[in-house]
HTML snippet that shows the backbone in 3Dmol.js (N, CA, C, O; Angstrom):
<script src="https://3Dmol.org/build/3Dmol-min.js"></script>
<div id="view" style="width:600px;height:400px;position:relative"></div>
<script>
const pdb = `
ATOM      1  N   MET A   1       0.846  -1.176   0.000  1.00  0.00           N
ATOM      2  CA  MET A   1       0.000   0.000   0.000  1.00  0.00           C
ATOM      3  C   MET A   1       0.894   1.242   0.000  1.00  0.00           C
ATOM      4  O   MET A   1       1.889   1.310   0.721  1.00  0.00           O
ATOM      5  N   LYS A   2       0.514   2.220  -0.826  1.00  0.00           N
ATOM      6  CA  LYS A   2       1.278   3.458  -0.927  1.00  0.00           C
ATOM      7  C   LYS A   2       1.010   4.373   0.254  1.00  0.00           C
ATOM      8  O   LYS A   2      -0.109   4.456   0.761  1.00  0.00           O
ATOM      9  N   SER A   3       2.055   5.053   0.675  1.00  0.00           N
ATOM     10  CA  SER A   3       1.911   6.071   1.716  1.00  0.00           C
ATOM     11  C   SER A   3       1.103   7.243   1.182  1.00  0.00           C
ATOM     12  O   SER A   3       1.064   7.496  -0.022  1.00  0.00           O
ATOM     13  N   GLY A   4       0.464   7.949   2.097  1.00  0.00           N
ATOM     14  CA  GLY A   4      -0.264   9.155   1.740  1.00  0.00           C
ATOM     15  C   GLY A   4       0.271  10.328   2.541  1.00  0.00           C
ATOM     16  O   GLY A   4       0.896  10.141   3.585  1.00  0.00           O
ATOM     17  N   PHE A   5       0.029  11.516   2.061  1.00  0.00           N
ATOM     18  CA  PHE A   5       0.491  12.727   2.721  1.00  0.00           C
ATOM     19  C   PHE A   5      -0.660  13.708   2.865  1.00  0.00           C
ATOM     20  O   PHE A   5      -1.500  13.835   1.974  1.00  0.00           O
ATOM     21  N   VAL A   6      -0.688  14.395   3.990  1.00  0.00           N
ATOM     22  CA  VAL A   6      -1.540  15.569   4.140  1.00  0.00           C
ATOM     23  C   VAL A   6      -0.618  16.750   3.928  1.00  0.00           C
ATOM     24  O   VAL A   6       0.458  16.826   4.520  1.00  0.00           O
ATOM     25  N   TYR A   7      -1.047  17.672   3.078  1.00  0.00           N
ATOM     26  CA  TYR A   7      -0.223  18.838   2.811  1.00  0.00           C
ATOM     27  C   TYR A   7      -1.045  20.108   2.982  1.00  0.00           C
ATOM     28  O   TYR A   7      -2.267  20.112   2.831  1.00  0.00           O
ATOM     29  N   ILE A   8      -0.342  21.172   3.298  1.00  0.00           N
ATOM     30  CA  ILE A   8      -0.948  22.504   3.345  1.00  0.00           C
ATOM     31  C   ILE A   8      -0.102  23.381   2.443  1.00  0.00           C
ATOM     32  O   ILE A   8       1.113  23.488   2.610  1.00  0.00           O
ATOM     33  N   ILE A   9      -0.774  24.009   1.479  1.00  0.00           N
ATOM     34  CA  ILE A   9      -0.077  24.959   0.630  1.00  0.00           C
ATOM     35  C   ILE A   9      -0.560  26.356   0.985  1.00  0.00           C
ATOM     36  O   ILE A   9      -1.704  26.552   1.393  1.00  0.00           O
ATOM     37  N   GLN A  10       0.318  27.302   0.823  1.00  0.00           N
ATOM     38  CA  GLN A  10       0.019  28.698   1.175  1.00  0.00           C
ATOM     39  C   GLN A  10       0.125  29.548  -0.070  1.00  0.00           C
ATOM     40  O   GLN A  10       1.068  29.427  -0.851  1.00  0.00           O
ATOM     41  N   ARG A  11      -0.852  30.403  -0.239  1.00  0.00           N
ATOM     42  CA  ARG A  11      -0.820  31.345  -1.347  1.00  0.00           C
ATOM     43  C   ARG A  11       0.352  32.304  -1.140  1.00  0.00           C
ATOM     44  O   ARG A  11       0.504  32.866  -0.055  1.00  0.00           O
ATOM     45  N   VAL A  12       1.167  32.493  -2.154  1.00  0.00           N
ATOM     46  CA  VAL A  12       2.383  33.289  -2.034  1.00  0.00           C
ATOM     47  C   VAL A  12       2.074  34.742  -1.685  1.00  0.00           C
ATOM     48  O   VAL A  12       2.770  35.327  -0.855  1.00  0.00           O
ATOM     49  N   GLU A  13       1.063  35.331  -2.285  1.00  0.00           N
ATOM     50  CA  GLU A  13       0.786  36.751  -2.091  1.00  0.00           C
ATOM     51  C   GLU A  13      -0.057  37.069  -0.869  1.00  0.00           C
ATOM     52  O   GLU A  13      -0.078  38.220  -0.432  1.00  0.00           O
ATOM     53  N   LYS A  14      -0.741  36.106  -0.311  1.00  0.00           N
ATOM     54  CA  LYS A  14      -1.627  36.353   0.823  1.00  0.00           C
ATOM     55  C   LYS A  14      -1.503  35.219   1.826  1.00  0.00           C
ATOM     56  O   LYS A  14      -0.905  34.178   1.554  1.00  0.00           O
ATOM     57  N   ASP A  15      -2.083  35.451   2.983  1.00  0.00           N
ATOM     58  CA  ASP A  15      -2.068  34.447   4.047  1.00  0.00           C
ATOM     59  C   ASP A  15      -3.293  33.539   3.915  1.00  0.00           C
ATOM     60  O   ASP A  15      -4.129  33.465   4.816  1.00  0.00           O
ATOM     61  N   GLU A  16      -3.382  32.844   2.764  1.00  0.00           N
ATOM     62  CA  GLU A  16      -4.477  31.915   2.503  1.00  0.00           C
ATOM     63  C   GLU A  16      -3.897  30.527   2.322  1.00  0.00           C
ATOM     64  O   GLU A  16      -2.794  30.363   1.801  1.00  0.00           O
ATOM     65  N   PHE A  17      -4.665  29.515   2.766  1.00  0.00           N
ATOM     66  CA  PHE A  17      -4.171  28.148   2.766  1.00  0.00           C
ATOM     67  C   PHE A  17      -5.141  27.206   2.063  1.00  0.00           C
ATOM     68  O   PHE A  17      -6.340  27.468   1.973  1.00  0.00           O
ATOM     69  N   TYR A  18      -4.592  26.113   1.572  1.00  0.00           N
ATOM     70  CA  TYR A  18      -5.392  25.028   1.016  1.00  0.00           C
ATOM     71  C   TYR A  18      -4.841  23.741   1.611  1.00  0.00           C
ATOM     72  O   TYR A  18      -3.626  23.547   1.659  1.00  0.00           O
ATOM     73  N   ILE A  19      -5.726  22.862   2.064  1.00  0.00           N
ATOM     74  CA  ILE A  19      -5.347  21.584   2.665  1.00  0.00           C
ATOM     75  C   ILE A  19      -5.727  20.480   1.695  1.00  0.00           C
ATOM     76  O   ILE A  19      -6.832  20.468   1.153  1.00  0.00           O
ATOM     77  N   GLY A  20      -4.808  19.560   1.482  1.00  0.00           N
ATOM     78  CA  GLY A  20      -5.084  18.458   0.571  1.00  0.00           C
ATOM     79  C   GLY A  20      -4.366  17.193   1.000  1.00  0.00           C
ATOM     80  O   GLY A  20      -3.639  17.174   1.993  1.00  0.00           O
ATOM     81  N   SER A  21      -4.587  16.131   0.226  1.00  0.00           N
ATOM     82  CA  SER A  21      -3.895  14.870   0.457  1.00  0.00           C
ATOM     83  C   SER A  21      -3.502  14.288  -0.898  1.00  0.00           C
ATOM     84  O   SER A  21      -4.187  14.494  -1.899  1.00  0.00           O
ATOM     85  N   ALA A  22      -2.394  13.562  -0.911  1.00  0.00           N
ATOM     86  CA  ALA A  22      -1.875  13.007  -2.159  1.00  0.00           C
ATOM     87  C   ALA A  22      -0.816  11.956  -1.852  1.00  0.00           C
ATOM     88  O   ALA A  22      -0.325  11.861  -0.727  1.00  0.00           O
ATOM     89  N   THR A  23      -0.472  11.173  -2.862  1.00  0.00           N
ATOM     90  CA  THR A  23       0.635  10.231  -2.712  1.00  0.00           C
ATOM     91  C   THR A  23       1.944  10.862  -3.177  1.00  0.00           C
ATOM     92  O   THR A  23       3.020  10.425  -2.769  1.00  0.00           O
ATOM     93  N   ASP A  24       1.863  11.888  -4.029  1.00  0.00           N
ATOM     94  CA  ASP A  24       3.038  12.586  -4.541  1.00  0.00           C
ATOM     95  C   ASP A  24       2.799  14.091  -4.371  1.00  0.00           C
ATOM     96  O   ASP A  24       2.157  14.716  -5.215  1.00  0.00           O
ATOM     97  N   VAL A  25       3.302  14.661  -3.305  1.00  0.00           N
ATOM     98  CA  VAL A  25       3.023  16.054  -2.956  1.00  0.00           C
ATOM     99  C   VAL A  25       3.655  17.018  -3.967  1.00  0.00           C
ATOM    100  O   VAL A  25       3.033  18.015  -4.332  1.00  0.00           O
ATOM    101  N   GLU A  26       4.848  16.743  -4.413  1.00  0.00           N
ATOM    102  CA  GLU A  26       5.506  17.631  -5.378  1.00  0.00           C
ATOM    103  C   GLU A  26       4.692  17.707  -6.679  1.00  0.00           C
ATOM    104  O   GLU A  26       4.487  18.791  -7.224  1.00  0.00           O
ATOM    105  N   LYS A  27       4.238  16.565  -7.162  1.00  0.00           N
ATOM    106  CA  LYS A  27       3.415  16.533  -8.370  1.00  0.00           C
ATOM    107  C   LYS A  27       2.105  17.291  -8.146  1.00  0.00           C
ATOM    108  O   LYS A  27       1.653  18.034  -9.018  1.00  0.00           O
ATOM    109  N   ARG A  28       1.509  17.100  -6.989  1.00  0.00           N
ATOM    110  CA  ARG A  28       0.242  17.765  -6.688  1.00  0.00           C
ATOM    111  C   ARG A  28       0.427  19.282  -6.593  1.00  0.00           C
ATOM    112  O   ARG A  28      -0.416  20.034  -7.083  1.00  0.00           O
ATOM    113  N   LEU A  29       1.512  19.741  -5.974  1.00  0.00           N
ATOM    114  CA  LEU A  29       1.798  21.177  -5.905  1.00  0.00           C
ATOM    115  C   LEU A  29       1.961  21.756  -7.313  1.00  0.00           C
ATOM    116  O   LEU A  29       1.481  22.853  -7.599  1.00  0.00           O
ATOM    117  N   ASN A  30       2.630  21.022  -8.176  1.00  0.00           N
ATOM    118  CA  ASN A  30       2.781  21.464  -9.565  1.00  0.00           C
ATOM    119  C   ASN A  30       1.428  21.573 -10.260  1.00  0.00           C
ATOM    120  O   ASN A  30       1.211  22.485 -11.059  1.00  0.00           O
ATOM    121  N   GLN A  31       0.514  20.644  -9.959  1.00  0.00           N
ATOM    122  CA  GLN A  31      -0.835  20.708 -10.531  1.00  0.00           C
ATOM    123  C   GLN A  31      -1.576  21.951 -10.037  1.00  0.00           C
ATOM    124  O   GLN A  31      -2.254  22.624 -10.814  1.00  0.00           O
ATOM    125  N   HIS A  32      -1.447  22.248  -8.758  1.00  0.00           N
ATOM    126  CA  HIS A  32      -2.066  23.463  -8.206  1.00  0.00           C
ATOM    127  C   HIS A  32      -1.520  24.702  -8.918  1.00  0.00           C
ATOM    128  O   HIS A  32      -2.288  25.563  -9.347  1.00  0.00           O
ATOM    129  N   ASN A  33      -0.213  24.789  -9.040  1.00  0.00           N
ATOM    130  CA  ASN A  33       0.416  25.973  -9.626  1.00  0.00           C
ATOM    131  C   ASN A  33       0.227  26.077 -11.141  1.00  0.00           C
ATOM    132  O   ASN A  33       0.384  27.155 -11.714  1.00  0.00           O
ATOM    133  N   ALA A  34      -0.107  24.967 -11.784  1.00  0.00           N
ATOM    134  CA  ALA A  34      -0.374  24.976 -13.226  1.00  0.00           C
ATOM    135  C   ALA A  34      -1.828  25.355 -13.526  1.00  0.00           C
ATOM    136  O   ALA A  34      -2.197  25.546 -14.684  1.00  0.00           O
ATOM    137  N   GLY A  35      -2.650  25.462 -12.476  1.00  0.00           N
ATOM    138  CA  GLY A  35      -4.057  25.804 -12.671  1.00  0.00           C
ATOM    139  C   GLY A  35      -4.932  24.609 -12.980  1.00  0.00           C
ATOM    140  O   GLY A  35      -6.033  24.770 -13.505  1.00  0.00           O
ATOM    141  N   ASN A  36      -4.462  23.408 -12.663  1.00  0.00           N
ATOM    142  CA  ASN A  36      -5.204  22.179 -12.953  1.00  0.00           C
ATOM    143  C   ASN A  36      -6.115  21.723 -11.824  1.00  0.00           C
ATOM    144  O   ASN A  36      -6.739  20.666 -11.923  1.00  0.00           O
ATOM    145  N   VAL A  37      -6.201  22.508 -10.748  1.00  0.00           N
ATOM    146  CA  VAL A  37      -7.058  22.171  -9.609  1.00  0.00           C
ATOM    147  C   VAL A  37      -8.085  23.294  -9.468  1.00  0.00           C
ATOM    148  O   VAL A  37      -7.729  24.445  -9.214  1.00  0.00           O
ATOM    149  N   THR A  38      -9.344  22.951  -9.634  1.00  0.00           N
ATOM    150  CA  THR A  38     -10.418  23.947  -9.644  1.00  0.00           C
ATOM    151  C   THR A  38     -10.404  24.837  -8.404  1.00  0.00           C
ATOM    152  O   THR A  38     -10.573  26.051  -8.520  1.00  0.00           O
ATOM    153  N   ALA A  39     -10.208  24.266  -7.238  1.00  0.00           N
ATOM    154  CA  ALA A  39     -10.288  25.028  -5.980  1.00  0.00           C
ATOM    155  C   ALA A  39      -9.203  26.094  -5.847  1.00  0.00           C
ATOM    156  O   ALA A  39      -9.393  27.076  -5.129  1.00  0.00           O
ATOM    157  N   THR A  40      -8.084  25.920  -6.517  1.00  0.00           N
ATOM    158  CA  THR A  40      -6.967  26.860  -6.364  1.00  0.00           C
ATOM    159  C   THR A  40      -6.590  27.555  -7.670  1.00  0.00           C
ATOM    160  O   THR A  40      -5.627  28.320  -7.709  1.00  0.00           O
ATOM    161  N   LYS A  41      -7.322  27.300  -8.708  1.00  0.00           N
ATOM    162  CA  LYS A  41      -6.979  27.771 -10.056  1.00  0.00           C
ATOM    163  C   LYS A  41      -6.742  29.276 -10.150  1.00  0.00           C
ATOM    164  O   LYS A  41      -5.816  29.715 -10.833  1.00  0.00           O
ATOM    165  N   TYR A  42      -7.565  30.065  -9.475  1.00  0.00           N
ATOM    166  CA  TYR A  42      -7.496  31.523  -9.621  1.00  0.00           C
ATOM    167  C   TYR A  42      -6.759  32.227  -8.482  1.00  0.00           C
ATOM    168  O   TYR A  42      -6.829  33.450  -8.358  1.00  0.00           O
ATOM    169  N   LYS A  43      -6.058  31.465  -7.658  1.00  0.00           N
ATOM    170  CA  LYS A  43      -5.362  32.073  -6.517  1.00  0.00           C
ATOM    171  C   LYS A  43      -3.869  31.729  -6.519  1.00  0.00           C
ATOM    172  O   LYS A  43      -3.224  31.799  -5.473  1.00  0.00           O
ATOM    173  N   ARG A  44      -3.332  31.374  -7.633  1.00  0.00           N
ATOM    174  CA  ARG A  44      -1.932  30.967  -7.739  1.00  0.00           C
ATOM    175  C   ARG A  44      -1.002  32.171  -7.655  1.00  0.00           C
ATOM    176  O   ARG A  44      -1.440  33.300  -7.875  1.00  0.00           O
ATOM    177  N   PRO A  45       0.259  31.953  -7.345  1.00  0.00           N
ATOM    178  CA  PRO A  45       0.961  30.697  -7.067  1.00  0.00           C
ATOM    179  C   PRO A  45       0.901  30.304  -5.587  1.00  0.00           C
ATOM    180  O   PRO A  45       0.564  31.105  -4.716  1.00  0.00           O
ATOM    181  N   TYR A  46       1.240  29.053  -5.349  1.00  0.00           N
ATOM    182  CA  TYR A  46       1.274  28.479  -4.004  1.00  0.00           C
ATOM    183  C   TYR A  46       2.662  27.951  -3.692  1.00  0.00           C
ATOM    184  O   TYR A  46       3.441  27.616  -4.585  1.00  0.00           O
ATOM    185  N   LYS A  47       2.947  27.887  -2.400  1.00  0.00           N
ATOM    186  CA  LYS A  47       4.177  27.238  -1.940  1.00  0.00           C
ATOM    187  C   LYS A  47       3.779  26.201  -0.887  1.00  0.00           C
ATOM    188  O   LYS A  47       2.754  26.341  -0.220  1.00  0.00           O
ATOM    189  N   LEU A  48       4.591  25.177  -0.751  1.00  0.00           N
ATOM    190  CA  LEU A  48       4.325  24.149   0.246  1.00  0.00           C
ATOM    191  C   LEU A  48       4.665  24.690   1.629  1.00  0.00           C
ATOM    192  O   LEU A  48       5.793  25.117   1.873  1.00  0.00           O
ATOM    193  N   ALA A  49       3.689  24.672   2.531  1.00  0.00           N
ATOM    194  CA  ALA A  49       3.895  25.175   3.888  1.00  0.00           C
ATOM    195  C   ALA A  49       4.038  24.039   4.896  1.00  0.00           C
ATOM    196  O   ALA A  49       4.664  24.212   5.942  1.00  0.00           O
ATOM    197  N   PHE A  50       3.455  22.867   4.584  1.00  0.00           N
ATOM    198  CA  PHE A  50       3.451  21.756   5.539  1.00  0.00           C
ATOM    199  C   PHE A  50       3.177  20.460   4.799  1.00  0.00           C
ATOM    200  O   PHE A  50       2.447  20.435   3.808  1.00  0.00           O
ATOM    201  N   CYS A  51       3.773  19.381   5.296  1.00  0.00           N
ATOM    202  CA  CYS A  51       3.525  18.056   4.742  1.00  0.00           C
ATOM    203  C   CYS A  51       3.789  17.023   5.833  1.00  0.00           C
ATOM    204  O   CYS A  51       4.797  17.099   6.535  1.00  0.00           O
ATOM    205  N   GLN A  52       2.880  16.056   5.974  1.00  0.00           N
ATOM    206  CA  GLN A  52       3.066  14.984   6.948  1.00  0.00           C
ATOM    207  C   GLN A  52       2.673  13.664   6.307  1.00  0.00           C
ATOM    208  O   GLN A  52       1.636  13.558   5.651  1.00  0.00           O
ATOM    209  N   LYS A  53       3.515  12.661   6.505  1.00  0.00           N
ATOM    210  CA  LYS A  53       3.323  11.335   5.901  1.00  0.00           C
ATOM    211  C   LYS A  53       2.439  10.454   6.780  1.00  0.00           C
ATOM    212  O   LYS A  53       2.511  10.500   8.008  1.00  0.00           O
ATOM    213  N   PHE A  54       1.594   9.640   6.113  1.00  0.00           N
ATOM    214  CA  PHE A  54       0.743   8.665   6.789  1.00  0.00           C
ATOM    215  C   PHE A  54       0.884   7.315   6.101  1.00  0.00           C
ATOM    216  O   PHE A  54       1.400   7.229   4.987  1.00  0.00           O
ATOM    217  N   GLU A  55       0.427   6.270   6.764  1.00  0.00           N
ATOM    218  CA  GLU A  55       0.609   4.922   6.244  1.00  0.00           C
ATOM    219  C   GLU A  55      -0.105   4.679   4.923  1.00  0.00           C
ATOM    220  O   GLU A  55       0.359   3.885   4.104  1.00  0.00           O
ATOM    221  N   SER A  56      -1.232   5.355   4.708  1.00  0.00           N
ATOM    222  CA  SER A  56      -1.994   5.141   3.481  1.00  0.00           C
ATOM    223  C   SER A  56      -2.657   6.442   3.040  1.00  0.00           C
ATOM    224  O   SER A  56      -2.805   7.379   3.825  1.00  0.00           O
ATOM    225  N   LEU A  57      -3.048   6.480   1.779  1.00  0.00           N
ATOM    226  CA  LEU A  57      -3.766   7.630   1.259  1.00  0.00           C
ATOM    227  C   LEU A  57      -5.136   7.747   1.931  1.00  0.00           C
ATOM    228  O   LEU A  57      -5.611   8.856   2.173  1.00  0.00           O
ATOM    229  N   ASP A  58      -5.766   6.625   2.230  1.00  0.00           N
ATOM    230  CA  ASP A  58      -7.066   6.660   2.921  1.00  0.00           C
ATOM    231  C   ASP A  58      -6.957   7.358   4.273  1.00  0.00           C
ATOM    232  O   ASP A  58      -7.814   8.167   4.629  1.00  0.00           O
ATOM    233  N   GLU A  59      -5.908   7.046   5.019  1.00  0.00           N
ATOM    234  CA  GLU A  59      -5.700   7.696   6.314  1.00  0.00           C
ATOM    235  C   GLU A  59      -5.446   9.194   6.128  1.00  0.00           C
ATOM    236  O   GLU A  59      -5.983  10.017   6.871  1.00  0.00           O
ATOM    237  N   ALA A  60      -4.633   9.539   5.141  1.00  0.00           N
ATOM    238  CA  ALA A  60      -4.344  10.947   4.868  1.00  0.00           C
ATOM    239  C   ALA A  60      -5.623  11.698   4.494  1.00  0.00           C
ATOM    240  O   ALA A  60      -5.821  12.831   4.934  1.00  0.00           O
ATOM    241  N   LYS A  61      -6.481  11.090   3.699  1.00  0.00           N
ATOM    242  CA  LYS A  61      -7.744  11.734   3.309  1.00  0.00           C
ATOM    243  C   LYS A  61      -8.658  11.935   4.515  1.00  0.00           C
ATOM    244  O   LYS A  61      -9.356  12.945   4.607  1.00  0.00           O
ATOM    245  N   ARG A  62      -8.654  10.981   5.432  1.00  0.00           N
ATOM    246  CA  ARG A  62      -9.466  11.102   6.654  1.00  0.00           C
ATOM    247  C   ARG A  62      -8.991  12.287   7.490  1.00  0.00           C
ATOM    248  O   ARG A  62      -9.809  13.059   7.991  1.00  0.00           O
ATOM    249  N   ILE A  63      -7.687  12.436   7.641  1.00  0.00           N
ATOM    250  CA  ILE A  63      -7.111  13.548   8.395  1.00  0.00           C
ATOM    251  C   ILE A  63      -7.378  14.870   7.673  1.00  0.00           C
ATOM    252  O   ILE A  63      -7.708  15.869   8.311  1.00  0.00           O
ATOM    253  N   GLU A  64      -7.239  14.879   6.357  1.00  0.00           N
ATOM    254  CA  GLU A  64      -7.517  16.087   5.569  1.00  0.00           C
ATOM    255  C   GLU A  64      -8.948  16.568   5.823  1.00  0.00           C
ATOM    256  O   GLU A  64      -9.171  17.751   6.084  1.00  0.00           O
ATOM    257  N   ARG A  65      -9.913  15.653   5.748  1.00  0.00           N
ATOM    258  CA  ARG A  65     -11.317  16.035   5.981  1.00  0.00           C
ATOM    259  C   ARG A  65     -11.521  16.592   7.382  1.00  0.00           C
ATOM    260  O   ARG A  65     -12.262  17.556   7.572  1.00  0.00           O
ATOM    261  N   LYS A  66     -10.862  15.980   8.361  1.00  0.00           N
ATOM    262  CA  LYS A  66     -10.998  16.445   9.737  1.00  0.00           C
ATOM    263  C   LYS A  66     -10.491  17.885   9.875  1.00  0.00           C
ATOM    264  O   LYS A  66     -11.146  18.720  10.499  1.00  0.00           O
ATOM    265  N   ILE A  67      -9.344  18.167   9.301  1.00  0.00           N
ATOM    266  CA  ILE A  67      -8.778  19.514   9.379  1.00  0.00           C
ATOM    267  C   ILE A  67      -9.662  20.513   8.634  1.00  0.00           C
ATOM    268  O   ILE A  67      -9.899  21.616   9.128  1.00  0.00           O
ATOM    269  N   LYS A  68     -10.147  20.142   7.462  1.00  0.00           N
ATOM    270  CA  LYS A  68     -11.014  21.036   6.699  1.00  0.00           C
ATOM    271  C   LYS A  68     -12.297  21.347   7.458  1.00  0.00           C
ATOM    272  O   LYS A  68     -12.822  22.455   7.355  1.00  0.00           O
ATOM    273  N   ASN A  69     -12.801  20.396   8.210  1.00  0.00           N
ATOM    274  CA  ASN A  69     -14.029  20.608   8.985  1.00  0.00           C
ATOM    275  C   ASN A  69     -13.834  21.579  10.143  1.00  0.00           C
ATOM    276  O   ASN A  69     -14.809  22.153  10.628  1.00  0.00           O
ATOM    277  N   TRP A  70     -12.604  21.775  10.593  1.00  0.00           N
ATOM    278  CA  TRP A  70     -12.349  22.733  11.671  1.00  0.00           C
ATOM    279  C   TRP A  70     -12.683  24.145  11.243  1.00  0.00           C
ATOM    280  O   TRP A  70     -13.221  24.928  12.026  1.00  0.00           O
ATOM    281  N   LYS A  71     -12.357  24.478   9.969  1.00  0.00           N
ATOM    282  CA  LYS A  71     -12.584  25.826   9.449  1.00  0.00           C
ATOM    283  C   LYS A  71     -11.932  26.892  10.340  1.00  0.00           C
ATOM    284  O   LYS A  71     -12.511  27.952  10.575  1.00  0.00           O
ATOM    285  N   ARG A  72     -10.746  26.602  10.824  1.00  0.00           N
ATOM    286  CA  ARG A  72     -10.038  27.508  11.735  1.00  0.00           C
ATOM    287  C   ARG A  72      -8.646  27.788  11.195  1.00  0.00           C
ATOM    288  O   ARG A  72      -7.776  26.918  11.214  1.00  0.00           O
ATOM    289  N   LYS A  73      -8.445  28.993  10.720  1.00  0.00           N
ATOM    290  CA  LYS A  73      -7.154  29.396  10.177  1.00  0.00           C
ATOM    291  C   LYS A  73      -6.062  29.360  11.246  1.00  0.00           C
ATOM    292  O   LYS A  73      -4.922  28.997  10.956  1.00  0.00           O
ATOM    293  N   ASP A  74      -6.405  29.734  12.480  1.00  0.00           N
ATOM    294  CA  ASP A  74      -5.400  29.740  13.545  1.00  0.00           C
ATOM    295  C   ASP A  74      -4.879  28.332  13.829  1.00  0.00           C
ATOM    296  O   ASP A  74      -3.705  28.169  14.163  1.00  0.00           O
ATOM    297  N   TRP A  75      -5.726  27.322  13.703  1.00  0.00           N
ATOM    298  CA  TRP A  75      -5.275  25.942  13.927  1.00  0.00           C
ATOM    299  C   TRP A  75      -4.384  25.467  12.783  1.00  0.00           C
ATOM    300  O   TRP A  75      -3.430  24.719  12.998  1.00  0.00           O
ATOM    301  N   ILE A  76      -4.699  25.903  11.577  1.00  0.00           N
ATOM    302  CA  ILE A  76      -3.860  25.556  10.427  1.00  0.00           C
ATOM    303  C   ILE A  76      -2.475  26.179  10.594  1.00  0.00           C
ATOM    304  O   ILE A  76      -1.464  25.523  10.341  1.00  0.00           O
ATOM    305  N   ILE A  77      -2.426  27.420  11.010  1.00  0.00           N
ATOM    306  CA  ILE A  77      -1.147  28.101  11.252  1.00  0.00           C
ATOM    307  C   ILE A  77      -0.368  27.392  12.357  1.00  0.00           C
ATOM    308  O   ILE A  77       0.856  27.280  12.279  1.00  0.00           O
ATOM    309  N   LYS A  78      -1.066  26.914  13.384  1.00  0.00           N
ATOM    310  CA  LYS A  78      -0.406  26.181  14.473  1.00  0.00           C
ATOM    311  C   LYS A  78       0.200  24.859  13.969  1.00  0.00           C
ATOM    312  O   LYS A  78       1.304  24.498  14.375  1.00  0.00           O
ATOM    313  N   ILE A  79      -0.496  24.152  13.108  1.00  0.00           N
ATOM    314  CA  ILE A  79       0.040  22.914  12.526  1.00  0.00           C
ATOM    315  C   ILE A  79       1.332  23.219  11.776  1.00  0.00           C
ATOM    316  O   ILE A  79       2.330  22.515  11.931  1.00  0.00           O
ATOM    317  N   ILE A  80       1.306  24.269  10.966  1.00  0.00           N
ATOM    318  CA  ILE A  80       2.497  24.645  10.199  1.00  0.00           C
ATOM    319  C   ILE A  80       3.645  24.996  11.149  1.00  0.00           C
ATOM    320  O   ILE A  80       4.777  24.559  10.948  1.00  0.00           O
ATOM    321  N   LYS A  81       3.348  25.785  12.180  1.00  0.00           N
ATOM    322  CA  LYS A  81       4.367  26.207  13.136  1.00  0.00           C
ATOM    323  C   LYS A  81       4.950  25.015  13.904  1.00  0.00           C
ATOM    324  O   LYS A  81       6.164  24.921  14.084  1.00  0.00           O
ATOM    325  N   ASP A  82       4.080  24.107  14.353  1.00  0.00           N
ATOM    326  CA  ASP A  82       4.514  22.943  15.122  1.00  0.00           C
ATOM    327  C   ASP A  82       5.213  21.889  14.260  1.00  0.00           C
ATOM    328  O   ASP A  82       6.006  21.099  14.771  1.00  0.00           O
ATOM    329  N   GLY A  83       4.925  21.875  12.967  1.00  0.00           N
ATOM    330  CA  GLY A  83       5.551  20.914  12.071  1.00  0.00           C
ATOM    331  C   GLY A  83       4.931  19.538  12.106  1.00  0.00           C
ATOM    332  O   GLY A  83       5.497  18.586  11.569  1.00  0.00           O
ATOM    333  N   ARG A  84       3.778  19.421  12.730  1.00  0.00           N
ATOM    334  CA  ARG A  84       3.061  18.137  12.757  1.00  0.00           C
ATOM    335  C   ARG A  84       1.626  18.367  13.199  1.00  0.00           C
ATOM    336  O   ARG A  84       1.289  19.387  13.799  1.00  0.00           O
ATOM    337  N   ILE A  85       0.804  17.399  12.885  1.00  0.00           N
ATOM    338  CA  ILE A  85      -0.588  17.449  13.295  1.00  0.00           C
ATOM    339  C   ILE A  85      -0.657  16.810  14.674  1.00  0.00           C
ATOM    340  O   ILE A  85      -0.519  15.594  14.802  1.00  0.00           O
ATOM    341  N   LYS A  86      -0.869  17.620  15.703  1.00  0.00           N
ATOM    342  CA  LYS A  86      -0.739  17.152  17.080  1.00  0.00           C
ATOM    343  C   LYS A  86      -1.908  16.308  17.585  1.00  0.00           C
ATOM    344  O   LYS A  86      -1.702  15.454  18.448  1.00  0.00           O
ATOM    345  N   PHE A  87      -3.116  16.512  17.084  1.00  0.00           N
ATOM    346  CA  PHE A  87      -4.232  15.747  17.643  1.00  0.00           C
ATOM    347  C   PHE A  87      -4.050  14.252  17.423  1.00  0.00           C
ATOM    348  O   PHE A  87      -4.733  13.448  18.056  1.00  0.00           O
ATOM    349  N   LEU A  88      -3.143  13.871  16.540  1.00  0.00           N
ATOM    350  CA  LEU A  88      -2.882  12.454  16.315  1.00  0.00           C
ATOM    351  C   LEU A  88      -2.195  11.819  17.518  1.00  0.00           C
ATOM    352  O   LEU A  88      -2.297  10.610  17.725  1.00  0.00           O
ATOM    353  N   ASP A  89      -1.503  12.617  18.303  1.00  0.00           N
ATOM    354  CA  ASP A  89      -0.773  12.101  19.464  1.00  0.00           C
ATOM    355  C   ASP A  89      -1.630  12.095  20.728  1.00  0.00           C
ATOM    356  O   ASP A  89      -1.244  11.504  21.736  1.00  0.00           O
ATOM    357  N   ASP A  90      -2.772  12.738  20.679  1.00  0.00           N
ATOM    358  CA  ASP A  90      -3.617  12.870  21.874  1.00  0.00           C
ATOM    359  C   ASP A  90      -4.403  11.600  22.143  1.00  0.00           C
ATOM    360  O   ASP A  90      -5.164  11.537  23.109  1.00  0.00           O
TER     361      ASP A  90
END
`;
const viewer = $3Dmol.createViewer("view");
viewer.addModel(pdb, "pdb");
viewer.setStyle({}, {cartoon: {color: "spectrum"}});
viewer.zoomTo();
viewer.render();
</script>
């Protein structure tokens, strides 16, 4: 089974973030910056702000949905600052 990653990309010009999951984060970031992702197409360019590896893509997608449901920018900034998703250790 392939590993999965949860990633957070940050809009270069503003303090805006997008949370996603993928098996190849570099390829996915390139897709975002090429305008191939509807959700980020008109807000480019992006830079990678955070990435964390998980055992599977399914697990990464579950964590991605959980973070997106928070709808809290301050928590996203805390994840980036801490360098890991802490609720996994709780």
